[in-house]
MIDOSE-1310 file (N, C-alpha, C; in nm, 2 decimals, decimal comma, always signed):
residues 310
msds	-5,73/-3,65/-17,46/-5,75/-3,78/-17,40/-5,70/-3,79/-17,25; -5,81/-3,84/-17,19/-5,80/-3,83/-17,03/-5,70/-3,94/-16,99; -5,64/-3,91/-16,88/-5,54/-4,00/-16,81/-5,62/-4,10/-16,72; -5,64/-4,22/-16,75/-5,74/-4,31/-16,69/-5,67/-4,34/-16,54
gahp	-5,54/-4,33/-16,53/-5,47/-4,35/-16,41/-5,47/-4,24/-16,30; -5,52/-4,11/-16,35/-5,51/-4,00/-16,26/-5,62/-4,00/-16,16; -5,59/-3,96/-16,03/-5,70/-3,96/-15,93/-5,75/-3,81/-15,91; -5,87/-3,82/-15,87/-5,94/-3,68/-15,84/-5,87/-3,62/-15,71
pdpr	-5,86/-3,49/-15,70/-5,79/-3,43/-15,59/-5,87/-3,47/-15,46; -5,79/-3,49/-15,37/-5,85/-3,51/-15,22/-5,89/-3,40/-15,17; -6,01/-3,38/-15,13/-6,07/-3,26/-15,08/-6,01/-3,24/-14,92; -5,98/-3,36/-14,86/-5,91/-3,34/-14,73/-5,78/-3,27/-14,73
ahte	-5,72/-3,27/-14,85/-5,57/-3,21/-14,86/-5,60/-3,05/-14,86; -5,72/-3,01/-14,93/-5,75/-2,87/-14,92/-5,79/-2,82/-14,78; -5,86/-2,90/-14,72/-5,91/-2,87/-14,58/-5,79/-2,85/-14,49; -5,69/-2,95/-14,49/-5,57/-2,95/-14,40/-5,49/-2,83/-14,44
aala	-5,48/-2,80/-14,57/-5,40/-2,66/-14,62/-5,46/-2,54/-14,55; -5,59/-2,53/-14,56/-5,67/-2,41/-14,51/-5,65/-2,41/-14,37; -5,66/-2,52/-14,28/-5,65/-2,52/-14,15/-5,52/-2,48/-14,11; -5,41/-2,54/-14,17/-5,27/-2,49/-14,15/-5,24/-2,34/-14,17
afgd	-5,30/-2,30/-14,28/-5,29/-2,14/-14,30/-5,35/-2,05/-14,18; -5,47/-2,10/-14,15/-5,54/-2,05/-14,04/-5,45/-2,05/-13,91; -5,41/-2,16/-13,88/-5,32/-2,17/-13,77/-5,21/-2,09/-13,76; -5,15/-2,07/-13,88/-5,03/-1,98/-13,90/-5,07/-1,84/-13,88
arqp	-5,19/-1,80/-13,91/-5,23/-1,67/-13,91/-5,28/-1,63/-13,78; -5,33/-1,74/-13,69/-5,38/-1,70/-13,55/-5,29/-1,64/-13,47; -5,32/-1,53/-13,40/-5,25/-1,47/-13,32/-5,26/-1,53/-13,17; -5,14/-1,55/-13,10/-5,15/-1,61/-12,96/-5,25/-1,53/-12,87
dvwe	-5,33/-1,61/-12,79/-5,42/-1,54/-12,70/-5,35/-1,49/-12,56; -5,41/-1,41/-12,49/-5,36/-1,34/-12,37/-5,29/-1,45/-12,28; -5,37/-1,56/-12,26/-5,30/-1,67/-12,16/-5,18/-1,74/-12,22; -5,18/-1,76/-12,34/-5,06/-1,81/-12,42/-4,94/-1,72/-12,40
mvar	-4,97/-1,58/-12,41/-4,86/-1,50/-12,39/-4,82/-1,48/-12,25; -4,90/-1,49/-12,15/-4,88/-1,47/-12,00/-4,77/-1,60/-11,99; -4,81/-1,72/-12,03/-4,70/-1,83/-12,00/-4,57/-1,82/-12,07; -4,58/-1,75/-12,19/-4,45/-1,73/-12,27/-4,37/-1,63/-12,22
wrae	-4,43/-1,51/-12,17/-4,35/-1,40/-12,13/-4,30/-1,42/-11,98; -4,39/-1,49/-11,90/-4,33/-1,52/-11,76/-4,22/-1,62/-11,76; -4,23/-1,72/-11,87/-4,11/-1,79/-11,88/-3,98/-1,71/-11,92; -3,99/-1,62/-11,99/-3,88/-1,51/-12,01/-3,84/-1,41/-11,91
grrl	-3,92/-1,43/-11,79/-3,90/-1,35/-11,68/-3,93/-1,21/-11,69; -4,03/-1,17/-11,78/-4,09/-1,04/-11,80/-4,20/-1,00/-11,70; -4,19/-0,88/-11,67/-4,31/-0,82/-11,58/-4,42/-0,78/-11,68; -4,54/-0,81/-11,63/-4,66/-0,79/-11,73/-4,76/-0,71/-11,65
amlt	-4,85/-0,65/-11,73/-4,97/-0,58/-11,69/-5,10/-0,64/-11,75; -5,19/-0,69/-11,66/-5,31/-0,73/-11,71/-5,41/-0,65/-11,71; -5,48/-0,60/-11,82/-5,60/-0,51/-11,82/-5,73/-0,58/-11,86; -5,81/-0,56/-11,76/-5,95/-0,64/-11,77/-6,06/-0,54/-11,76
vvds	-6,15/-0,55/-11,86/-6,27/-0,48/-11,86/-6,37/-0,54/-11,74; -6,38/-0,47/-11,65/-6,46/-0,53/-11,54/-6,60/-0,48/-11,53; -6,64/-0,38/-11,62/-6,78/-0,32/-11,63/-6,80/-0,22/-11,76; -6,91/-0,24/-11,82/-6,93/-0,16/-11,93/-7,08/-0,12/-11,93
rgft	-7,10/+0,00/-11,98/-7,24/+0,05/-11,98/-7,26/+0,11/-12,12; -7,38/+0,08/-12,18/-7,41/+0,16/-12,30/-7,32/+0,09/-12,41; -7,31/+0,19/-12,51/-7,23/+0,14/-12,65/-7,08/+0,14/-12,61; -7,01/+0,02/-12,61/-6,86/+0,02/-12,59/-6,81/-0,07/-12,69
pqka	-6,68/-0,07/-12,71/-6,62/-0,16/-12,81/-6,59/-0,30/-12,76; -6,57/-0,31/-12,63/-6,56/-0,44/-12,56/-6,64/-0,43/-12,44; -6,68/-0,55/-12,38/-6,77/-0,58/-12,28/-6,69/-0,63/-12,16; -6,75/-0,65/-12,05/-6,68/-0,70/-11,92/-6,63/-0,85/-11,95
gtrm	-6,52/-0,86/-11,89/-6,44/-1,00/-11,92/-6,35/-0,99/-12,02; -6,33/-0,88/-12,10/-6,23/-0,88/-12,21/-6,10/-0,84/-12,14; -5,99/-0,91/-12,18/-5,87/-0,89/-12,14/-5,76/-0,85/-12,24; -5,66/-0,78/-12,19/-5,53/-0,74/-12,28/-5,41/-0,76/-12,19
llae	-5,31/-0,79/-12,26/-5,18/-0,79/-12,19/-5,07/-0,70/-12,23; -5,00/-0,64/-12,15/-4,89/-0,55/-12,18/-4,77/-0,60/-12,11; -4,65/-0,63/-12,18/-4,53/-0,68/-12,13/-4,44/-0,56/-12,11; -4,36/-0,56/-12,00/-4,27/-0,45/-11,97/-4,16/-0,45/-12,10
gggt	-4,13/-0,33/-12,14/-4,02/-0,32/-12,25/-4,09/-0,33/-12,38; -4,25/-0,36/-12,38/-4,30/-0,35/-12,52/-4,35/-0,50/-12,55; -4,46/-0,49/-12,62/-4,55/-0,63/-12,66/-4,66/-0,62/-12,60; -4,77/-0,65/-12,68/-4,90/-0,67/-12,63/-4,96/-0,78/-12,68
agti	-5,07/-0,83/-12,62/-5,16/-0,95/-12,66/-5,31/-0,92/-12,64; -5,39/-0,94/-12,72/-5,53/-0,92/-12,71/-5,57/-0,76/-12,72; -5,69/-0,73/-12,70/-5,74/-0,60/-12,71/-5,86/-0,57/-12,63; -5,86/-0,45/-12,57/-5,98/-0,41/-12,50/-6,07/-0,31/-12,58
ggga	-6,05/-0,30/-12,73/-6,14/-0,23/-12,80/-6,07/-0,13/-12,90; -5,95/-0,10/-12,88/-5,87/-0,02/-12,95/-5,91/+0,14/-12,93; -5,86/+0,22/-13,01/-5,90/+0,37/-13,02/-5,85/+0,43/-12,89; -5,93/+0,54/-12,84/-5,86/+0,61/-12,73/-5,87/+0,54/-12,59
iehe	-5,98/+0,47/-12,58/-6,00/+0,40/-12,45/-5,86/+0,30/-12,43; -5,83/+0,24/-12,53/-5,71/+0,14/-12,52/-5,58/+0,21/-12,51; -5,57/+0,32/-12,57/-5,45/+0,39/-12,57/-5,45/+0,46/-12,42; -5,55/+0,50/-12,35/-5,54/+0,56/-12,23/-5,51/+0,45/-12,13
alre	-5,57/+0,33/-12,14/-5,54/+0,22/-12,05/-5,40/+0,17/-12,06; -5,34/+0,17/-12,18/-5,21/+0,12/-12,19/-5,11/+0,23/-12,13; -5,15/+0,35/-12,13/-5,07/+0,46/-12,08/-5,06/+0,44/-11,93; -5,17/+0,42/-11,86/-5,18/+0,37/-11,73/-5,12/+0,25/-11,69
acal	-5,11/+0,15/-11,77/-5,05/+0,02/-11,75/-4,90/+0,05/-11,77; -4,85/+0,12/-11,85/-4,71/+0,15/-11,86/-4,66/+0,23/-11,73; -4,73/+0,32/-11,69/-4,71/+0,39/-11,56/-4,69/+0,31/-11,43; -4,78/+0,20/-11,44/-4,79/+0,11/-11,32/-4,67/+0,03/-11,32
lesg	-4,64/-0,04/-11,44/-4,50/-0,11/-11,44/-4,38/-0,02/-11,41; -4,38/+0,10/-11,46/-4,26/+0,19/-11,41/-4,24/+0,22/-11,28; -4,37/+0,23/-11,21/-4,37/+0,28/-11,07/-4,35/+0,15/-10,97; -4,37/+0,03/-11,02/-4,36/-0,08/-10,93/-4,50/-0,10/-10,86
ggsv	-4,60/-0,03/-10,90/-4,72/-0,05/-10,83/-4,80/-0,18/-10,85; -4,91/-0,21/-10,78/-4,97/-0,34/-10,79/-5,07/-0,34/-10,87; -5,19/-0,23/-10,86/-5,30/-0,22/-10,94/-5,35/-0,09/-10,95; -5,44/-0,05/-11,05/-5,50/+0,06/-11,06/-5,63/+0,03/-11,14
tvrk	-5,73/+0,12/-11,11/-5,86/+0,11/-11,18/-5,89/+0,23/-11,26; -5,92/+0,21/-11,40/-5,95/+0,33/-11,47/-6,10/+0,33/-11,54; -6,17/+0,44/-11,50/-6,31/+0,46/-11,54/-6,32/+0,56/-11,64; -6,38/+0,54/-11,74/-6,38/+0,66/-11,85/-6,53/+0,65/-11,91
qltq	-6,58/+0,76/-11,94/-6,69/+0,80/-12,02/-6,64/+0,82/-12,15; -6,68/+0,74/-12,25/-6,61/+0,75/-12,37/-6,63/+0,86/-12,46; -6,74/+0,93/-12,45/-6,76/+1,04/-12,52/-6,71/+1,16/-12,45; -6,75/+1,18/-12,32/-6,72/+1,30/-12,25/-6,57/+1,31/-12,22
dlgm	-6,50/+1,19/-12,18/-6,38/+1,19/-12,14/-6,28/+1,18/-12,27; -6,31/+1,10/-12,36/-6,21/+1,07/-12,45/-6,25/+1,11/-12,60; -6,37/+1,16/-12,62/-6,41/+1,22/-12,74/-6,45/+1,10/-12,86; -6,48/+0,97/-12,80/-6,52/+0,86/-12,89/-6,67/+0,88/-12,91
ccgg	-6,72/+0,81/-13,02/-6,84/+0,82/-13,06/-6,93/+0,72/-12,98; -6,86/+0,61/-12,92/-6,96/+0,51/-12,87/-7,04/+0,55/-12,78; -7,01/+0,65/-12,68/-7,11/+0,70/-12,59/-7,13/+0,63/-12,48; -7,07/+0,51/-12,44/-7,10/+0,43/-12,32/-6,97/+0,46/-12,22
emvi	-6,97/+0,38/-12,12/-6,87/+0,40/-12,01/-6,80/+0,26/-11,99; -6,67/+0,26/-11,97/-6,60/+0,14/-11,94/-6,51/+0,16/-11,82; -6,49/+0,04/-11,74/-6,42/+0,05/-11,63/-6,31/-0,07/-11,64; -6,19/-0,03/-11,63/-6,07/-0,14/-11,67/-5,99/-0,15/-11,53
hiet	-5,97/-0,26/-11,49/-5,88/-0,29/-11,38/-5,75/-0,33/-11,44; -5,64/-0,28/-11,39/-5,50/-0,29/-11,44/-5,43/-0,36/-11,32; -5,36/-0,47/-11,33/-5,28/-0,52/-11,23/-5,15/-0,58/-11,28; -5,03/-0,56/-11,21/-4,92/-0,63/-11,25/-4,90/-0,75/-11,22
lesp	-4,84/-0,84/-11,31/-4,81/-0,98/-11,28/-4,66/-1,00/-11,28; -4,61/-1,02/-11,16/-4,47/-1,06/-11,15/-4,43/-1,20/-11,19; -4,34/-1,21/-11,28/-4,29/-1,34/-11,32/-4,20/-1,39/-11,22; -4,19/-1,52/-11,19/-4,11/-1,58/-11,08/-3,97/-1,56/-11,14
prlf	-3,86/-1,51/-11,04/-3,73/-1,48/-11,08/-3,66/-1,61/-11,13; -3,59/-1,59/-11,24/-3,50/-1,71/-11,29/-3,37/-1,73/-11,23; -3,36/-1,87/-11,20/-3,22/-1,91/-11,16/-3,16/-1,99/-11,24; -3,05/-1,96/-11,29/-2,97/-2,06/-11,39/-2,86/-2,12/-11,30
lfga	-2,86/-2,24/-11,29/-2,77/-2,33/-11,20/-2,66/-2,40/-11,29; -2,54/-2,37/-11,28/-2,45/-2,43/-11,38/-2,37/-2,54/-11,29; -2,41/-2,65/-11,33/-2,35/-2,78/-11,24/-2,48/-2,85/-11,19; -2,46/-2,98/-11,17/-2,57/-3,07/-11,12/-2,52/-3,17/-11,02
gyva	-2,42/-3,13/-10,94/-2,35/-3,22/-10,86/-2,44/-3,23/-10,72; -2,36/-3,26/-10,62/-2,43/-3,28/-10,48/-2,48/-3,16/-10,42; -2,41/-3,04/-10,43/-2,47/-2,92/-10,37/-2,58/-2,86/-10,46; -2,57/-2,88/-10,59/-2,66/-2,82/-10,69/-2,80/-2,87/-10,66
rpia	-2,81/-3,00/-10,63/-2,95/-3,06/-10,61/-3,02/-3,00/-10,50; -2,96/-2,99/-10,38/-3,06/-2,93/-10,27/-3,07/-2,77/-10,30; -2,98/-2,71/-10,37/-2,99/-2,57/-10,41/-3,11/-2,56/-10,50; -3,13/-2,64/-10,59/-3,24/-2,62/-10,69/-3,37/-2,67/-10,61
alat	-3,38/-2,76/-10,52/-3,50/-2,80/-10,45/-3,54/-2,69/-10,38; -3,45/-2,62/-10,30/-3,49/-2,51/-10,20/-3,53/-2,38/-10,29; -3,45/-2,36/-10,40/-3,50/-2,25/-10,48/-3,63/-2,26/-10,54; -3,67/-2,38/-10,59/-3,80/-2,42/-10,64/-3,90/-2,38/-10,55
gvgf	-3,87/-2,43/-10,42/-3,96/-2,41/-10,31/-4,00/-2,27/-10,26; -3,91/-2,18/-10,28/-3,93/-2,04/-10,26/-3,96/-1,96/-10,36; -3,99/-2,00/-10,49/-4,06/-1,94/-10,59/-3,96/-1,91/-10,71; -3,84/-1,97/-10,73/-3,74/-1,95/-10,84/-3,78/-2,04/-10,94
avtv	-3,77/-2,00/-11,06/-3,79/-2,08/-11,18/-3,65/-2,13/-11,22; -3,62/-2,25/-11,19/-3,48/-2,30/-11,20/-3,46/-2,38/-11,33; -3,33/-2,33/-11,39/-3,29/-2,42/-11,50/-3,15/-2,46/-11,47; -3,12/-2,60/-11,48/-2,98/-2,65/-11,44/-2,92/-2,70/-11,57
fdgr	-2,80/-2,66/-11,58/-2,71/-2,70/-11,71/-2,59/-2,78/-11,66; -2,57/-2,91/-11,71/-2,46/-2,99/-11,69/-2,43/-3,08/-11,82; -2,32/-3,09/-11,86/-2,29/-3,18/-11,98/-2,28/-3,33/-11,96; -2,29/-3,37/-11,83/-2,28/-3,51/-11,78/-2,43/-3,57/-11,78
dewa	-2,46/-3,66/-11,87/-2,61/-3,70/-11,88/-2,65/-3,79/-11,76; -2,54/-3,85/-11,69/-2,59/-3,92/-11,56/-2,63/-3,83/-11,45; -2,58/-3,71/-11,45/-2,61/-3,62/-11,35/-2,73/-3,52/-11,38; -2,73/-3,48/-11,51/-2,84/-3,38/-11,55/-2,97/-3,46/-11,60
taar	-3,04/-3,50/-11,50/-3,17/-3,58/-11,52/-3,28/-3,51/-11,46; -3,39/-3,52/-11,51/-3,51/-3,46/-11,45/-3,54/-3,54/-11,31; -3,52/-3,66/-11,29/-3,53/-3,73/-11,17/-3,45/-3,67/-11,06; -3,33/-3,63/-11,08/-3,25/-3,56/-10,97/-3,30/-3,41/-10,95
fpga	-3,37/-3,35/-11,04/-3,41/-3,21/-11,02/-3,57/-3,19/-11,04; -3,65/-3,26/-10,96/-3,81/-3,23/-10,99/-3,83/-3,08/-10,97; -3,92/-3,04/-11,06/-3,96/-2,90/-11,06/-3,88/-2,82/-11,13; -3,76/-2,85/-11,18/-3,66/-2,76/-11,24/-3,65/-2,81/-11,40
avrc	-3,61/-2,71/-11,49/-3,58/-2,75/-11,63/-3,43/-2,78/-11,63; -3,41/-2,89/-11,70/-3,28/-2,97/-11,69/-3,23/-2,97/-11,84; -3,11/-2,91/-11,85/-3,04/-2,91/-11,99/-2,92/-2,98/-11,98; -2,90/-3,08/-12,06/-2,78/-3,16/-12,07/-2,70/-3,11/-12,18
qdpa	-2,60/-3,03/-12,15/-2,53/-2,95/-12,24/-2,40/-2,89/-12,17; -2,31/-2,86/-12,24/-2,18/-2,80/-12,19/-2,23/-2,68/-12,11; -2,20/-2,65/-11,99/-2,24/-2,53/-11,91/-2,19/-2,40/-11,97; -2,06/-2,42/-12,01/-1,99/-2,28/-12,07/-2,06/-2,25/-12,21
daar	-2,09/-2,34/-12,29/-2,17/-2,31/-12,41/-2,31/-2,26/-12,38; -2,36/-2,31/-12,27/-2,49/-2,27/-12,22/-2,49/-2,13/-12,18; -2,40/-2,09/-12,11/-2,38/-1,96/-12,04/-2,36/-1,86/-12,17; -2,27/-1,90/-12,25/-2,25/-1,81/-12,38/-2,37/-1,77/-12,46
alet	-2,46/-1,89/-12,48/-2,58/-1,86/-12,56/-2,70/-1,81/-12,48; -2,67/-1,80/-12,34/-2,78/-1,74/-12,26/-2,84/-1,61/-12,27; -2,97/-1,59/-12,28/-3,02/-1,45/-12,29/-3,08/-1,42/-12,16; -3,02/-1,32/-12,09/-3,06/-1,28/-11,95/-3,12/-1,14/-11,96
tegd	-3,17/-1,12/-11,83/-3,22/-0,99/-11,79/-3,17/-0,94/-11,66; -3,20/-0,82/-11,62/-3,13/-0,77/-11,50/-3,20/-0,82/-11,38; -3,31/-0,91/-11,40/-3,38/-0,97/-11,28/-3,34/-1,10/-11,26; -3,24/-1,16/-11,34/-3,21/-1,30/-11,34/-3,09/-1,32/-11,24
yaiv	-3,09/-1,46/-11,19/-2,98/-1,50/-11,10/-2,89/-1,61/-11,15; -2,77/-1,63/-11,14/-2,70/-1,73/-11,19/-2,60/-1,79/-11,08; -2,58/-1,91/-11,07/-2,49/-1,97/-10,97/-2,40/-2,08/-11,04; -2,27/-2,07/-11,02/-2,18/-2,15/-11,07/-2,13/-2,27/-10,97
vthd	-2,17/-2,39/-10,99/-2,13/-2,48/-10,89/-2,08/-2,62/-10,96; -2,01/-2,60/-11,06/-1,97/-2,72/-11,14/-1,85/-2,79/-11,06; -1,80/-2,91/-11,12/-1,71/-3,00/-11,06/-1,56/-2,97/-11,12; -1,55/-2,85/-11,19/-1,42/-2,83/-11,26/-1,38/-2,67/-11,24
hdld	-1,27/-2,63/-11,20/-1,23/-2,50/-11,18/-1,21/-2,42/-11,33; -1,15/-2,50/-11,42/-1,14/-2,42/-11,55/-1,27/-2,41/-11,61; -1,36/-2,50/-11,59/-1,51/-2,48/-11,63/-1,58/-2,36/-11,58; -1,56/-2,36/-11,43/-1,61/-2,24/-11,36/-1,56/-2,11/-11,43
qriv	-1,43/-2,10/-11,44/-1,38/-1,99/-11,51/-1,44/-1,94/-11,64; -1,45/-2,03/-11,73/-1,52/-2,00/-11,85/-1,66/-1,96/-11,83; -1,74/-2,03/-11,76/-1,88/-1,99/-11,72/-1,87/-1,85/-11,67; -1,80/-1,81/-11,58/-1,80/-1,69/-11,50/-1,76/-1,57/-11,59
qell	-1,68/-1,60/-11,69/-1,63/-1,50/-11,79/-1,76/-1,47/-11,88; -1,84/-1,57/-11,92/-1,94/-1,54/-11,99/-2,07/-1,47/-11,92; -2,08/-1,50/-11,79/-2,19/-1,44/-11,71/-2,17/-1,30/-11,68; -2,03/-1,27/-11,65/-2,00/-1,12/-11,62/-2,03/-1,02/-11,73
rkpl	-2,05/-1,08/-11,85/-2,07/-0,99/-11,97/-2,23/-0,97/-11,98; -2,30/-1,03/-11,89/-2,44/-1,03/-11,93/-2,52/-0,95/-11,81; -2,63/-0,90/-11,83/-2,71/-0,84/-11,73/-2,77/-0,95/-11,64; -2,73/-0,95/-11,49/-2,78/-1,04/-11,41/-2,79/-0,96/-11,27
rftg	-2,89/-0,99/-11,20/-2,91/-0,94/-11,06/-2,81/-1,00/-10,97; -2,78/-1,12/-10,99/-2,69/-1,20/-10,90/-2,60/-1,30/-10,97; -2,47/-1,30/-10,96/-2,37/-1,39/-11,02/-2,29/-1,45/-10,90; -2,32/-1,58/-10,87/-2,24/-1,64/-10,75/-2,17/-1,77/-10,81
migs	-2,07/-1,80/-10,72/-1,98/-1,90/-10,75/-1,94/-1,99/-10,62; -1,95/-2,11/-10,61/-1,91/-2,17/-10,50/-1,75/-2,18/-10,50; -1,69/-2,18/-10,38/-1,55/-2,17/-10,37/-1,50/-2,09/-10,25; -1,37/-2,10/-10,21/-1,30/-2,06/-10,10/-1,26/-1,91/-10,14
lgkq	-1,22/-1,84/-10,03/-1,15/-1,71/-10,06/-1,01/-1,72/-10,15; -0,95/-1,83/-10,12/-0,84/-1,84/-10,21/-0,87/-1,86/-10,36; -1,00/-1,92/-10,39/-1,03/-1,94/-10,53/-1,08/-1,80/-10,57; -1,15/-1,73/-10,48/-1,19/-1,60/-10,52/-1,07/-1,50/-10,57
kkfa	-0,98/-1,51/-10,49/-0,86/-1,42/-10,51/-0,79/-1,45/-10,65; -0,78/-1,61/-10,69/-0,72/-1,64/-10,82/-0,82/-1,58/-10,93; -0,94/-1,62/-10,90/-1,04/-1,57/-11,01/-1,03/-1,42/-11,04; -1,03/-1,34/-10,94/-1,02/-1,20/-10,95/-0,88/-1,16/-11,03
lrlr	-0,78/-1,22/-11,00/-0,67/-1,18/-11,08/-0,68/-1,24/-11,22; -0,73/-1,35/-11,24/-0,74/-1,38/-11,39/-0,84/-1,31/-11,47; -0,94/-1,26/-11,40/-1,05/-1,18/-11,48/-0,99/-1,05/-11,50; -0,91/-0,99/-11,41/-0,85/-0,85/-11,44/-0,75/-0,88/-11,56
argf	-0,69/-0,98/-11,56/-0,57/-1,01/-11,67/-0,65/-1,03/-11,81; -0,78/-1,07/-11,80/-0,85/-1,08/-11,93/-0,93/-0,97/-11,96; -0,89/-0,86/-11,89/-0,95/-0,72/-11,93/-1,09/-0,68/-11,86; -1,13/-0,77/-11,76/-1,25/-0,75/-11,70/-1,23/-0,62/-11,60
teeq	-1,33/-0,52/-11,60/-1,33/-0,41/-11,51/-1,34/-0,45/-11,36; -1,30/-0,36/-11,28/-1,31/-0,38/-11,13/-1,47/-0,39/-11,10; -1,55/-0,30/-11,17/-1,70/-0,33/-11,15/-1,76/-0,47/-11,19; -1,70/-0,52/-11,30/-1,75/-0,65/-11,34/-1,69/-0,76/-11,23
varl	-1,56/-0,75/-11,19/-1,50/-0,85/-11,10/-1,59/-0,85/-10,96; -1,63/-0,73/-10,92/-1,70/-0,71/-10,80/-1,83/-0,78/-10,81; -1,89/-0,81/-10,92/-2,02/-0,86/-10,93/-2,02/-1,00/-10,90; -1,90/-1,06/-10,91/-1,89/-1,21/-10,88/-1,90/-1,23/-10,72
rtpl	-2,01/-1,29/-10,68/-2,02/-1,32/-10,53/-1,96/-1,46/-10,50; -1,84/-1,46/-10,43/-1,79/-1,58/-10,38/-1,69/-1,55/-10,27; -1,69/-1,64/-10,18/-1,76/-1,76/-10,14/-1,91/-1,73/-10,14; -1,97/-1,84/-10,17/-2,12/-1,83/-10,21/-2,19/-1,87/-10,08
glai	-2,30/-1,79/-10,03/-2,39/-1,81/-9,92/-2,34/-1,73/-9,80; -2,43/-1,73/-9,70/-2,40/-1,67/-9,58/-2,33/-1,76/-9,47; -2,24/-1,69/-9,40/-2,16/-1,77/-9,30/-2,24/-1,82/-9,18; -2,29/-1,94/-9,20/-2,37/-2,01/-9,10/-2,31/-2,14/-9,04
haqt	-2,18/-2,16/-9,07/-2,10/-2,28/-9,04/-2,17/-2,40/-9,11; -2,21/-2,39/-9,22/-2,26/-2,49/-9,31/-2,17/-2,60/-9,35; -2,20/-2,73/-9,34/-2,09/-2,83/-9,38/-2,15/-2,93/-9,49; -2,28/-2,97/-9,46/-2,33/-3,07/-9,56/-2,39/-3,00/-9,68
peei	-2,39/-3,08/-9,79/-2,46/-3,01/-9,91/-2,60/-2,94/-9,88; -2,68/-3,01/-9,79/-2,81/-2,93/-9,76/-2,79/-2,81/-9,68; -2,69/-2,81/-9,59/-2,67/-2,69/-9,50/-2,61/-2,58/-9,60; -2,52/-2,62/-9,69/-2,46/-2,52/-9,78/-2,59/-2,46/-9,86
avsv	-2,67/-2,55/-9,91/-2,79/-2,50/-9,98/-2,87/-2,40/-9,91; -2,90/-2,42/-9,78/-2,95/-2,32/-9,69/-2,90/-2,19/-9,69; -2,76/-2,18/-9,68/-2,68/-2,07/-9,68/-2,70/-2,00/-9,80; -2,69/-2,07/-9,92/-2,68/-2,01/-10,06/-2,83/-1,94/-10,08
lael	-2,93/-2,01/-10,04/-3,07/-1,96/-10,06/-3,10/-1,83/-9,97; -3,04/-1,85/-9,85/-3,06/-1,73/-9,76/-3,00/-1,61/-9,82; -2,88/-1,60/-9,89/-2,83/-1,50/-9,97/-2,92/-1,45/-10,09; -2,97/-1,54/-10,15/-3,05/-1,53/-10,28/-3,18/-1,43/-10,23
vavr	-3,25/-1,51/-10,13/-3,37/-1,44/-10,07/-3,35/-1,30/-10,03; -3,23/-1,28/-9,96/-3,20/-1,15/-9,92/-3,18/-1,04/-10,03; -3,12/-1,09/-10,14/-3,10/-1,00/-10,25/-3,23/-0,99/-10,32; -3,32/-1,09/-10,35/-3,44/-1,09/-10,40/-3,54/-0,98/-10,32
rgge	-3,52/-0,97/-10,20/-3,61/-0,88/-10,12/-3,56/-0,75/-10,10; -3,45/-0,72/-10,16/-3,39/-0,58/-10,16/-3,28/-0,55/-10,06; -3,24/-0,66/-9,99/-3,14/-0,65/-9,88/-3,00/-0,66/-9,93; -2,91/-0,62/-9,87/-2,76/-0,64/-9,88/-2,71/-0,74/-9,78
pekg	-2,71/-0,87/-9,79/-2,68/-0,96/-9,69/-2,55/-0,94/-9,64; -2,51/-0,94/-9,51/-2,39/-0,95/-9,44/-2,32/-1,09/-9,44; -2,23/-1,11/-9,54/-2,18/-1,24/-9,57/-2,10/-1,29/-9,44; -2,01/-1,20/-9,39/-1,92/-1,26/-9,30/-1,78/-1,29/-9,35
wlea	-1,77/-1,29/-9,48/-1,64/-1,32/-9,55/-1,55/-1,19/-9,54; -1,42/-1,22/-9,55/-1,32/-1,12/-9,57/-1,29/-1,09/-9,70; -1,25/-0,98/-9,74/-1,20/-0,94/-9,88/-1,08/-1,04/-9,92; -1,08/-1,07/-10,05/-0,97/-1,15/-10,10/-0,83/-1,11/-10,07
arsr	-0,83/-0,97/-10,08/-0,70/-0,90/-10,06/-0,64/-0,93/-9,92; -0,73/-0,96/-9,83/-0,70/-0,96/-9,68/-0,70/-1,10/-9,64; -0,73/-1,20/-9,72/-0,76/-1,34/-9,69/-0,65/-1,41/-9,61; -0,53/-1,36/-9,63/-0,40/-1,43/-9,55/-0,42/-1,39/-9,41
hrpa	-0,49/-1,27/-9,38/-0,50/-1,23/-9,25/-0,62/-1,27/-9,16; -0,70/-1,35/-9,23/-0,84/-1,40/-9,17/-0,82/-1,48/-9,05; -0,90/-1,46/-8,97/-0,90/-1,54/-8,82/-0,94/-1,68/-8,86; -0,91/-1,76/-8,76/-0,94/-1,92/-8,77/-1,09/-1,93/-8,80
sata	-1,17/-1,86/-8,74/-1,30/-1,88/-8,75/-1,36/-1,86/-8,89; -1,30/-1,77/-8,96/-1,33/-1,75/-9,08/-1,28/-1,87/-9,18; -1,16/-1,91/-9,15/-1,12/-2,03/-9,23/-1,19/-2,16/-9,21; -1,25/-2,17/-9,09/-1,35/-2,28/-9,08/-1,48/-2,26/-9,15
etss	-1,52/-2,14/-9,17/-1,64/-2,11/-9,25/-1,62/-2,14/-9,40; -1,52/-2,11/-9,45/-1,49/-2,14/-9,58/-1,48/-2,28/-9,63; -1,46/-2,36/-9,54/-1,42/-2,50/-9,58/-1,57/-2,57/-9,63; -1,66/-2,52/-9,61/-1,80/-2,58/-9,67/-1,81/-2,54/-9,82
tegs	-1,73/-2,44/-9,87/-1,75/-2,40/-10,02/-1,61/-2,41/-10,07; -1,52/-2,49/-10,02/-1,39/-2,50/-10,08/-1,39/-2,58/-10,19; -1,33/-2,52/-10,29/-1,30/-2,58/-10,43/-1,44/-2,60/-10,51; -1,44/-2,68/-10,61/-1,56/-2,70/-10,70/-1,63/-2,82/-10,65
ea	-1,76/-2,84/-10,71/-1,84/-2,96/-10,66/-1,85/-3,07/-10,75; -1,87/-3,17/-10,70/-1,87/-3,29/-10,79/-2,00/-3,29/-10,87
């Protein structure tokens, strides 16, 4: 006996389920992965078929992406030609080169049955360096603005919702969360930069302890020579090695007699750019162990970065 209250199955439900399953199975395309991997700070190699003649597995315009450390998106045809092109791309990333062009006759050079010829241009794509800014106060704001302007991908962390706003940091990603928790959970690479400019010394200490355990190209903290000395003593007492302690760059910025938040930001960015371009900036600061002997001029210089920031 049929159930007069039953409804026939809705065909739209089957269609939606099929589309959802297709969506889950779809592989991200090359440009999606460019955006994703650049956001992670990874170096990339783009492989583009720029010419093809005869029978070839792919034609001109086809692209494939290789990420440093592994990971690919797309394909230029598979087989021996793709293997050879990926080998060249790996070598390009390792050498730090800019681009290379590979031309192969598929049968003669690679033993493939296709019989055609392919020309593949390989170029590196450098991701913008990531700058993690802990603190959203008066100095952090111009630092973020200048850093964004010179090509850093900036992320700001601060637990105070009235300070950590997108309106105060245009062009940067803003995370309203405890900076120490953020530092603990942060996944970094050896090409990343981090600056600590919070409003509280104890918070600075907790953040620094997390950062010094991570791979970073630059770890800096706002503060005076006196603060530097205290932090070094505390870090050693907590088991940090001399090498780890030496990675903390503080006082932050170059010695340019900076006083206002904007001038301090210029000083800080000068140091970041120097490091980014492979230099070893002459800071002008004295070592913490000798700070009690520093001349009056050095004392004046440190006043701009004394203490923590609001």
